[in-house]
DRENDO-1510 file (C-alpha; in Angstrom, 1 decimal, always signed):
<recs>
REC; n; res; u; v; w
REC; 1; UNK; -111.4; -157.1; +198.9 .
REC; 2; UNK; -112.5; -158.6; +195.6 .
REC; 3; UNK; -109.9; -159.8; +193.1 .
REC; 4; UNK; -111.1; -157.3; +190.4 .
REC; 5; UNK; -110.7; -154.4; +192.9 .
REC; 6; UNK; -107.1; -155.5; +193.7 .
REC; 7; UNK; -106.3; -155.6; +189.9 .
REC; 8; UNK; -107.8; -152.1; +189.5 .
REC; 9; UNK; -105.9; -150.7; +192.4 .
REC; 10; UNK; -102.6; -152.1; +191.3 .
REC; 11; UNK; -103.2; -150.9; +187.7 .
REC; 12; UNK; -104.2; -147.4; +188.9 .
REC; 13; UNK; -101.2; -147.2; +191.2 .
REC; 14; UNK; -98.9; -148.2; +188.3 .
REC; 15; UNK; -100.4; -145.5; +186.0 .
REC; 16; UNK; -100.3; -142.9; +188.9 .
REC; 17; UNK; -96.6; -143.5; +189.6 .
REC; 18; UNK; -95.6; -143.3; +185.9 .
REC; 19; UNK; -97.8; -140.2; +185.3 .
REC; 20; UNK; -96.1; -138.4; +188.3 .
REC; 21; UNK; -92.6; -139.2; +187.1 .
REC; 22; UNK; -93.2; -138.4; +183.4 .
REC; 23; UNK; -95.0; -135.2; +184.4 .
REC; 24; UNK; -92.0; -134.2; +186.4 .
REC; 25; UNK; -89.6; -134.9; +183.6 .
REC; 26; UNK; -91.6; -132.7; +181.1 .
REC; 27; UNK; -91.7; -129.9; +183.7 .
REC; 28; UNK; -88.0; -129.8; +184.4 .
REC; 29; UNK; -86.3; -131.1; +181.3 .
REC; 30; UNK; -84.8; -128.7; +178.8 .
REC; 31; UNK; -86.1; -129.3; +175.3 .
REC; 32; UNK; -86.9; -127.6; +171.9 .
REC; 33; UNK; -90.5; -127.4; +173.0 .
REC; 34; UNK; -90.0; -126.2; +176.6 .
REC; 35; UNK; -93.0; -123.8; +176.9 .
REC; 36; UNK; -95.5; -126.3; +175.6 .
REC; 37; UNK; -94.0; -129.2; +177.7 .
REC; 38; UNK; -94.9; -127.3; +180.9 .
REC; 39; UNK; -98.6; -127.8; +180.0 .
REC; 40; UNK; -97.9; -131.4; +179.0 .
REC; 41; UNK; -96.3; -132.0; +182.4 .
REC; 42; UNK; -99.3; -130.5; +184.2 .
REC; 43; UNK; -101.5; -132.7; +182.0 .
REC; 44; UNK; -99.7; -135.8; +183.3 .
REC; 45; UNK; -100.0; -134.6; +186.9 .
REC; 46; UNK; -103.7; -133.9; +186.4 .
REC; 47; UNK; -104.1; -137.6; +185.4 .
REC; 48; UNK; -102.1; -138.6; +188.4 .
REC; 49; UNK; -104.2; -136.5; +190.7 .
REC; 50; UNK; -107.4; -138.0; +189.4 .
REC; 51; UNK; -106.1; -141.5; +190.0 .
REC; 52; UNK; -105.0; -140.6; +193.5 .
REC; 53; UNK; -108.5; -139.4; +194.3 .
REC; 54; UNK; -110.0; -142.7; +192.9 .
REC; 55; UNK; -107.5; -144.7; +194.9 .
REC; 56; UNK; -108.2; -142.9; +198.1 .
REC; 57; UNK; -111.9; -143.5; +197.5 .
REC; 58; UNK; -111.6; -147.2; +196.4 .
REC; 59; UNK; -109.4; -148.0; +199.4 .
REC; 60; UNK; -111.8; -146.1; +201.7 .
REC; 61; UNK; -108.9; -144.2; +203.3 .
REC; 62; UNK; -110.9; -140.9; +203.6 .
REC; 63; UNK; -113.7; -142.7; +205.2 .
REC; 64; UNK; -111.5; -144.5; +207.7 .
REC; 65; UNK; -109.8; -141.3; +208.7 .
REC; 66; UNK; -112.9; -139.2; +208.6 .
REC; 67; UNK; -111.1; -136.5; +206.6 .
REC; 68; UNK; -110.5; -135.8; +203.0 .
REC; 69; UNK; -106.8; -136.2; +202.2 .
REC; 70; UNK; -107.2; -134.8; +198.7 .
REC; 71; UNK; -109.6; -132.1; +197.9 .
REC; 72; UNK; -109.0; -131.3; +194.3 .
REC; 73; UNK; -110.7; -133.1; +191.4 .
REC; 74; UNK; -108.4; -132.3; +188.5 .
REC; 75; UNK; -110.0; -134.4; +185.7 .
REC; 76; UNK; -111.7; -131.4; +184.1 .
REC; 77; UNK; -108.3; -129.7; +183.7 .
REC; 78; UNK; -107.1; -132.4; +181.3 .
REC; 79; UNK; -108.5; -131.2; +178.0 .
REC; 80; UNK; -107.7; -127.5; +178.7 .
REC; 81; UNK; -104.1; -128.4; +179.4 .
REC; 82; UNK; -103.9; -130.5; +176.2 .
REC; 83; UNK; -105.4; -127.5; +174.3 .
REC; 84; UNK; -102.8; -125.1; +175.7 .
REC; 85; UNK; -100.1; -127.6; +174.8 .
REC; 86; UNK; -101.4; -127.6; +171.2 .
REC; 87; UNK; -101.4; -123.7; +171.0 .
REC; 88; UNK; -97.8; -123.6; +172.5 .
REC; 89; UNK; -96.5; -126.3; +170.1 .
REC; 90; UNK; -97.8; -124.6; +167.0 .
REC; 91; UNK; -96.5; -121.2; +168.3 .
REC; 92; UNK; -100.0; -119.7; +168.4 .
REC; 93; UNK; -100.6; -117.0; +170.9 .
REC; 94; UNK; -102.2; -118.0; +174.2 .
REC; 95; UNK; -104.7; -115.4; +175.2 .
REC; 96; UNK; -106.1; -114.6; +178.6 .
REC; 97; UNK; -109.5; -116.0; +177.7 .
REC; 98; UNK; -108.0; -119.4; +177.0 .
REC; 99; UNK; -107.6; -119.8; +180.8 .
REC; 100; UNK; -111.4; -119.6; +181.2 .
REC; 101; UNK; -111.3; -123.1; +179.9 .
REC; 102; UNK; -110.4; -124.1; +183.4 .
REC; 103; UNK; -113.5; -122.5; +184.8 .
REC; 104; UNK; -115.7; -125.8; +184.7 .
REC; 105; UNK; -112.9; -127.6; +186.6 .
REC; 106; UNK; -112.7; -124.9; +189.2 .
REC; 107; UNK; -116.4; -124.6; +189.6 .
REC; 108; UNK; -116.7; -128.4; +189.9 .
REC; 109; UNK; -114.1; -128.3; +192.8 .
REC; 110; UNK; -115.9; -125.5; +194.5 .
REC; 111; UNK; -119.3; -127.0; +194.3 .
REC; 112; UNK; -118.2; -130.5; +195.3 .
REC; 113; UNK; -117.0; -129.2; +198.6 .
REC; 114; UNK; -119.7; -126.6; +199.2 .
REC; 115; UNK; -122.2; -129.0; +200.9 .
REC; 116; UNK; -124.8; -131.5; +199.9 .
REC; 117; UNK; -126.4; -129.5; +197.0 .
REC; 118; UNK; -123.9; -130.7; +194.4 .
REC; 119; UNK; -124.0; -134.2; +195.7 .
REC; 120; UNK; -127.7; -134.5; +194.7 .
REC; 121; UNK; -128.0; -136.9; +191.8 .
REC; 122; UNK; -130.0; -134.6; +189.5 .
REC; 123; UNK; -127.7; -131.6; +190.0 .
REC; 124; UNK; -124.6; -133.8; +189.4 .
REC; 125; UNK; -126.1; -135.2; +186.2 .
REC; 126; UNK; -127.0; -131.9; +184.7 .
REC; 127; UNK; -123.5; -130.4; +185.5 .
REC; 128; UNK; -121.7; -133.4; +184.1 .
REC; 129; UNK; -123.8; -133.2; +181.0 .
REC; 130; UNK; -123.1; -129.6; +180.4 .
REC; 131; UNK; -119.4; -130.1; +181.0 .
REC; 132; UNK; -119.3; -133.0; +178.6 .
REC; 133; UNK; -121.0; -130.9; +175.9 .
REC; 134; UNK; -118.4; -128.1; +176.5 .
REC; 135; UNK; -115.6; -130.6; +176.2 .
REC; 136; UNK; -117.0; -131.8; +172.8 .
REC; 137; UNK; -117.0; -128.2; +171.6 .
REC; 138; UNK; -113.4; -127.8; +172.7 .
REC; 139; UNK; -112.5; -131.1; +171.0 .
REC; 140; UNK; -114.1; -129.9; +167.7 .
REC; 141; UNK; -112.2; -126.6; +167.9 .
REC; 142; UNK; -108.9; -128.4; +168.6 .
REC; 143; UNK; -109.5; -130.6; +165.6 .
REC; 144; UNK; -110.2; -127.6; +163.4 .
REC; 145; UNK; -106.9; -126.1; +164.6 .
REC; 146; UNK; -105.1; -129.3; +163.8 .
REC; 147; UNK; -106.6; -129.3; +160.3 .
REC; 148; UNK; -105.7; -125.7; +159.7 .
REC; 149; UNK; -102.2; -126.5; +161.0 .
REC; 150; UNK; -101.7; -129.3; +158.5 .
REC; 151; UNK; -102.7; -127.0; +155.7 .
REC; 152; UNK; -100.1; -124.4; +156.8 .
REC; 153; UNK; -97.1; -126.7; +157.3 .
REC; 154; UNK; -97.0; -127.9; +153.7 .
REC; 155; UNK; -96.5; -124.3; +152.6 .
REC; 156; UNK; -93.5; -123.9; +154.9 .
REC; 157; UNK; -91.7; -127.2; +155.5 .
REC; 158; UNK; -90.2; -129.7; +153.1 .
REC; 159; UNK; -90.0; -132.3; +155.9 .
REC; 160; UNK; -93.2; -133.0; +157.9 .
REC; 161; UNK; -91.6; -135.4; +160.4 .
REC; 162; UNK; -92.9; -134.6; +163.9 .
REC; 163; UNK; -94.9; -131.7; +162.6 .
REC; 164; UNK; -98.3; -133.0; +161.6 .
REC; 165; UNK; -99.4; -133.5; +165.3 .
REC; 166; UNK; -101.8; -136.3; +164.2 .
REC; 167; UNK; -101.1; -138.1; +167.4 .
REC; 168; UNK; -102.7; -135.3; +169.4 .
REC; 169; UNK; -106.1; -136.0; +167.7 .
REC; 170; UNK; -106.1; -139.5; +169.2 .
REC; 171; UNK; -105.1; -138.1; +172.7 .
REC; 172; UNK; -107.9; -135.6; +172.6 .
REC; 173; UNK; -110.4; -138.3; +171.6 .
REC; 174; UNK; -109.1; -140.8; +174.2 .
REC; 175; UNK; -109.3; -138.3; +177.0 .
REC; 176; UNK; -112.9; -137.5; +176.1 .
REC; 177; UNK; -113.8; -141.2; +175.9 .
REC; 178; UNK; -112.3; -141.9; +179.3 .
REC; 179; UNK; -114.2; -139.0; +180.8 .
REC; 180; UNK; -117.5; -140.3; +179.2 .
REC; 181; UNK; -116.8; -143.8; +180.8 .
REC; 182; UNK; -116.1; -142.2; +184.2 .
REC; 183; UNK; -119.3; -140.2; +184.2 .
REC; 184; UNK; -121.4; -143.0; +182.8 .
REC; 185; UNK; -121.1; -144.8; +186.2 .
REC; 186; UNK; -122.7; -141.8; +187.8 .
REC; 187; UNK; -125.4; -141.3; +185.3 .
REC; 188; UNK; -126.3; -145.0; +185.0 .
REC; 189; UNK; -126.9; -147.0; +188.2 .
REC; 190; UNK; -124.5; -149.9; +188.2 .
REC; 191; UNK; -124.8; -150.8; +191.8 .
REC; 192; UNK; -126.4; -154.1; +190.9 .
REC; 193; UNK; -124.2; -154.7; +187.9 .
REC; 194; UNK; -120.8; -155.3; +189.3 .
REC; 195; UNK; -119.4; -157.2; +186.3 .
REC; 196; UNK; -120.4; -154.4; +183.9 .
REC; 197; UNK; -118.9; -151.8; +186.3 .
REC; 198; UNK; -115.7; -153.7; +186.5 .
REC; 199; UNK; -115.6; -154.0; +182.7 .
REC; 200; UNK; -116.0; -150.2; +182.3 .
REC; 201; UNK; -113.4; -149.5; +184.9 .
REC; 202; UNK; -110.9; -152.0; +183.4 .
REC; 203; UNK; -111.4; -150.5; +179.9 .
REC; 204; UNK; -110.9; -147.0; +181.2 .
REC; 205; UNK; -107.8; -148.0; +183.0 .
REC; 206; UNK; -106.4; -149.6; +179.9 .
REC; 207; UNK; -107.2; -146.5; +177.8 .
REC; 208; UNK; -105.5; -144.3; +180.5 .
REC; 209; UNK; -102.4; -146.5; +180.4 .
REC; 210; UNK; -102.2; -146.4; +176.6 .
REC; 211; UNK; -102.8; -142.6; +176.7 .
REC; 212; UNK; -100.0; -142.0; +179.2 .
REC; 213; UNK; -97.4; -143.9; +177.3 .
REC; 214; UNK; -98.5; -142.8; +173.8 .
REC; 215; UNK; -98.5; -139.1; +174.9 .
REC; 216; UNK; -95.1; -139.5; +176.6 .
REC; 217; UNK; -93.6; -141.2; +173.6 .
REC; 218; UNK; -94.7; -138.5; +171.2 .
REC; 219; UNK; -94.3; -135.6; +173.6 .
REC; 220; UNK; -90.6; -136.3; +174.1 .
REC; 221; UNK; -89.9; -136.1; +170.4 .
REC; 222; UNK; -92.2; -133.2; +169.6 .
REC; 223; UNK; -90.4; -129.9; +168.7 .
REC; 224; UNK; -92.0; -126.5; +168.6 .
REC; 225; UNK; -93.4; -125.6; +165.2 .
REC; 226; UNK; -93.3; -122.3; +163.3 .
REC; 227; UNK; -90.7; -120.9; +165.7 .
REC; 228; UNK; -88.0; -118.4; +164.7 .
REC; 229; UNK; -85.6; -120.2; +162.3 .
REC; 230; UNK; -81.9; -119.8; +161.9 .
REC; 231; UNK; -80.5; -118.0; +158.9 .
REC; 232; UNK; -78.7; -119.8; +156.2 .
REC; 233; UNK; -75.3; -118.9; +157.6 .
REC; 234; UNK; -76.0; -120.3; +161.0 .
REC; 235; UNK; -75.8; -123.9; +162.3 .
REC; 236; UNK; -78.0; -126.7; +161.1 .
REC; 237; UNK; -78.5; -125.0; +157.8 .
REC; 238; UNK; -75.2; -125.8; +156.1 .
REC; 239; UNK; -72.4; -123.5; +155.0 .
REC; 240; UNK; -73.7; -122.3; +151.7 .
REC; 241; UNK; -74.0; -118.5; +151.6 .
REC; 242; UNK; -77.3; -117.0; +150.4 .
REC; 243; UNK; -77.1; -116.1; +146.8 .
REC; 244; UNK; -79.4; -114.4; +144.3 .
REC; 245; UNK; -81.1; -116.3; +141.5 .
REC; 246; UNK; -79.5; -116.1; +138.0 .
REC; 247; UNK; -80.2; -112.9; +136.2 .
REC; 248; UNK; -83.2; -112.8; +133.8 .
REC; 249; UNK; -82.2; -109.9; +131.7 .
REC; 250; UNK; -83.6; -106.7; +133.2 .
REC; 251; UNK; -85.9; -108.7; +135.5 .
REC; 252; UNK; -84.9; -109.6; +139.0 .
REC; 253; UNK; -86.7; -111.9; +141.5 .
REC; 254; UNK; -88.1; -108.9; +143.3 .
REC; 255; UNK; -91.8; -107.9; +142.4 .
REC; 256; UNK; -92.5; -104.8; +140.4 .
REC; 257; UNK; -94.7; -102.2; +142.2 .
REC; 258; UNK; -97.2; -102.0; +139.3 .
REC; 259; UNK; -98.0; -105.6; +138.4 .
REC; 260; UNK; -101.1; -106.2; +136.3 .
REC; 261; UNK; -104.2; -107.3; +138.4 .
REC; 262; UNK; -107.7; -108.3; +137.7 .
REC; 263; UNK; -111.0; -108.2; +139.5 .
REC; 264; UNK; -111.0; -108.7; +143.3 .
REC; 265; UNK; -107.4; -107.4; +143.6 .
REC; 266; UNK; -106.0; -110.9; +142.9 .
REC; 267; UNK; -102.6; -110.8; +141.0 .
REC; 268; UNK; -102.8; -112.5; +137.6 .
REC; 269; UNK; -100.1; -115.0; +136.5 .
REC; 270; UNK; -98.1; -112.6; +134.5 .
REC; 271; UNK; -95.1; -113.4; +132.2 .
REC; 272; UNK; -93.0; -111.8; +134.9 .
REC; 273; UNK; -94.3; -114.1; +137.6 .
REC; 274; UNK; -93.5; -117.1; +135.4 .
REC; 275; UNK; -90.0; -115.8; +134.8 .
REC; 276; UNK; -89.5; -115.4; +138.6 .
REC; 277; UNK; -90.8; -118.9; +139.3 .
REC; 278; UNK; -88.5; -120.4; +136.6 .
REC; 279; UNK; -85.6; -118.5; +138.2 .
REC; 280; UNK; -86.5; -120.0; +141.6 .
REC; 281; UNK; -86.6; -123.5; +140.1 .
REC; 282; UNK; -83.2; -122.9; +138.4 .
REC; 283; UNK; -81.8; -121.7; +141.8 .
REC; 284; UNK; -83.0; -124.9; +143.6 .
REC; 285; UNK; -81.6; -127.1; +140.9 .
REC; 286; UNK; -78.2; -125.4; +140.5 .
REC; 287; UNK; -77.5; -125.3; +144.2 .
REC; 288; UNK; -79.3; -128.5; +144.9 .
REC; 289; UNK; -81.1; -126.9; +147.8 .
REC; 290; UNK; -83.5; -129.8; +147.9 .
REC; 291; UNK; -80.8; -132.0; +149.3 .
REC; 292; UNK; -81.0; -130.2; +152.6 .
REC; 293; UNK; -83.3; -132.3; +154.8 .
REC; 294; UNK; -84.6; -129.4; +156.9 .
REC; 295; UNK; -85.1; -126.9; +154.0 .
REC; 296; UNK; -87.9; -124.5; +154.8 .
REC; 297; UNK; -89.6; -121.7; +152.9 .
REC; 298; UNK; -87.6; -119.2; +154.8 .
REC; 299; UNK; -84.3; -120.8; +153.7 .
REC; 300; UNK; -85.4; -120.6; +150.1 .
REC; 301; UNK; -86.7; -117.0; +150.5 .
REC; 302; UNK; -83.3; -115.9; +151.8 .
REC; 303; UNK; -81.5; -117.7; +149.0 .
REC; 304; UNK; -83.8; -116.2; +146.4 .
REC; 305; UNK; -83.8; -112.7; +148.1 .
REC; 306; UNK; -87.6; -112.8; +148.2 .
REC; 307; UNK; -90.1; -112.4; +151.0 .
REC; 308; UNK; -91.7; -115.5; +152.2 .
REC; 309; UNK; -95.2; -114.5; +151.3 .
REC; 310; UNK; -94.3; -113.5; +147.7 .
REC; 311; UNK; -92.3; -116.8; +147.3 .
REC; 312; UNK; -95.2; -118.9; +148.5 .
REC; 313; UNK; -97.6; -117.0; +146.2 .
REC; 314; UNK; -95.3; -117.8; +143.1 .
REC; 315; UNK; -95.1; -121.5; +144.0 .
REC; 316; UNK; -98.9; -121.8; +144.6 .
REC; 317; UNK; -100.0; -119.8; +141.6 .
REC; 318; UNK; -97.3; -120.6; +138.9 .
REC; 319; UNK; -96.6; -124.1; +140.0 .
REC; 320; UNK; -100.1; -125.0; +141.2 .
REC; 321; UNK; -98.4; -126.8; +144.1 .
REC; 322; UNK; -97.2; -126.1; +147.6 .
REC; 323; UNK; -93.6; -125.8; +149.0 .
REC; 324; UNK; -93.6; -129.3; +150.3 .
REC; 325; UNK; -94.6; -130.8; +146.9 .
REC; 326; UNK; -92.1; -128.6; +145.1 .
REC; 327; UNK; -89.1; -129.6; +147.1 .
REC; 328; UNK; -90.0; -133.3; +147.4 .
REC; 329; UNK; -90.7; -133.4; +143.7 .
REC; 330; UNK; -87.0; -132.4; +143.0 .
REC; 331; UNK; -85.9; -135.0; +145.6 .
REC; 332; UNK; -87.8; -137.7; +143.8 .
REC; 333; UNK; -86.6; -136.7; +140.4 .
REC; 334; UNK; -83.0; -136.7; +141.7 .
REC; 335; UNK; -83.6; -140.2; +143.3 .
REC; 336; UNK; -84.8; -141.5; +139.9 .
REC; 337; UNK; -81.7; -140.1; +138.3 .
REC; 338; UNK; -79.4; -141.7; +140.8 .
REC; 339; UNK; -81.2; -144.9; +140.4 .
REC; 340; UNK; -79.9; -145.2; +136.8 .
REC; 341; UNK; -76.2; -144.6; +137.8 .
REC; 342; UNK; -73.6; -146.7; +139.5 .
REC; 343; UNK; -74.5; -145.1; +142.8 .
REC; 344; UNK; -77.6; -147.3; +142.9 .
REC; 345; UNK; -75.2; -150.4; +143.0 .
REC; 346; UNK; -73.5; -149.0; +146.1 .
REC; 347; UNK; -76.5; -147.8; +148.1 .
REC; 348; UNK; -79.9; -149.2; +149.1 .
REC; 349; UNK; -83.1; -147.5; +148.2 .
REC; 350; UNK; -83.1; -145.7; +151.6 .
REC; 351; UNK; -79.4; -144.8; +151.1 .
REC; 352; UNK; -80.4; -143.1; +147.8 .
REC; 353; UNK; -83.3; -141.3; +149.5 .
REC; 354; UNK; -80.9; -139.9; +152.1 .
REC; 355; UNK; -78.6; -138.7; +149.4 .
REC; 356; UNK; -81.4; -136.5; +147.8 .
REC; 357; UNK; -82.6; -135.0; +151.1 .
REC; 358; UNK; -85.1; -137.3; +152.8 .
REC; 359; UNK; -84.4; -138.0; +156.5 .
REC; 360; UNK; -87.4; -140.2; +157.2 .
REC; 361; UNK; -88.4; -143.6; +155.5 .
REC; 362; UNK; -92.1; -142.9; +156.0 .
REC; 363; UNK; -91.8; -139.4; +154.6 .
REC; 364; UNK; -89.9; -140.8; +151.6 .
REC; 365; UNK; -92.3; -143.6; +150.8 .
REC; 366; UNK; -95.3; -141.3; +151.2 .
REC; 367; UNK; -93.9; -138.5; +149.0 .
REC; 368; UNK; -92.8; -141.0; +146.4 .
REC; 369; UNK; -96.2; -142.7; +146.2 .
REC; 370; UNK; -98.0; -139.4; +146.0 .
REC; 371; UNK; -95.6; -138.2; +143.3 .
REC; 372; UNK; -95.3; -141.4; +141.2 .
REC; 373; UNK; -98.4; -143.4; +142.0 .
REC; 374; UNK; -96.2; -146.3; +143.1 .
REC; 375; UNK; -93.8; -147.3; +145.8 .
REC; 376; UNK; -90.0; -147.0; +145.3 .
REC; 377; UNK; -89.7; -150.8; +145.0 .
REC; 378; UNK; -92.3; -151.0; +142.3 .
REC; 379; UNK; -90.6; -148.2; +140.4 .
REC; 380; UNK; -87.2; -150.0; +140.5 .
REC; 381; UNK; -88.9; -153.1; +139.1 .
REC; 382; UNK; -90.0; -151.1; +136.1 .
REC; 383; UNK; -86.4; -150.0; +135.3 .
</recs>
């Protein structure tokens, strides 16, 4: 056995064992993203199954026994399982047709054991090319969902920690790249280019190792997004009772039935809308709702006695900003105010940020830079 073959076998065995254990943990562990983690656990087992196939082939165990010990080729299940994990995490309905994404993998396994037809080089190349094209289509669709998801969360959450799912983009791309590397050895004859074949196999193993640990690291900390939230009187949302916004004469925060509208049925920014928006801002400031790290649009809508859709409309149309920008704007202004008091002598920059509602350093620095055009350290130097 060549040295590089031994290195590959040991590396594949290491990833196989870790994928199996991590997959089991995701399948049995109770978490805030339990439904989605089932798909992620199966994703890890799919990786393990594919590596097991490769190991059996590399060690020539099947040939030695004259029988196939493992008859399922699970690699084509990887992207569909990741896609279903994405849908479950963002709480998007999983429809029956989504399971048709497993059809290429099922068809592949049926044909590969149906006889010599599928083993012919031309047929294999055509099938792999079609499947790879379909995977690219799925990847593009997944990316579009992630882009749409990112646009939604800024209208609902004031804290984006573990909610952007940007890590999933890299996992989708890595999985596709690994598949491309694996089929390239079938499409291109490398029988007389052992060094190149070893380089490709080693690179693929390295990517697989990174993908397994990066997915596990992010998956364990990933909560479900857009799930049903607790009301203001329940745990994790503080003890402040929901209250109405201050009275604005004869106008309340509730919309009138006959508001003025212009062409296309779009509501114009009326004086009443401006009054409601000002009342909302007054409510946020008086109760300092922005100091709650996990404040959501639903929390504010309950405090203001407004429907979420109406509240979001007022913020977008009257403030020309989204919910995330509104709340973090108040947090940053409060931070700047505290920076000029004796509290700044007692707390660090991060300590002040926590006081005003931030619970992540990266989120604080990002929001501050976006709002002020400079970092918190640069701002303090100007004072």
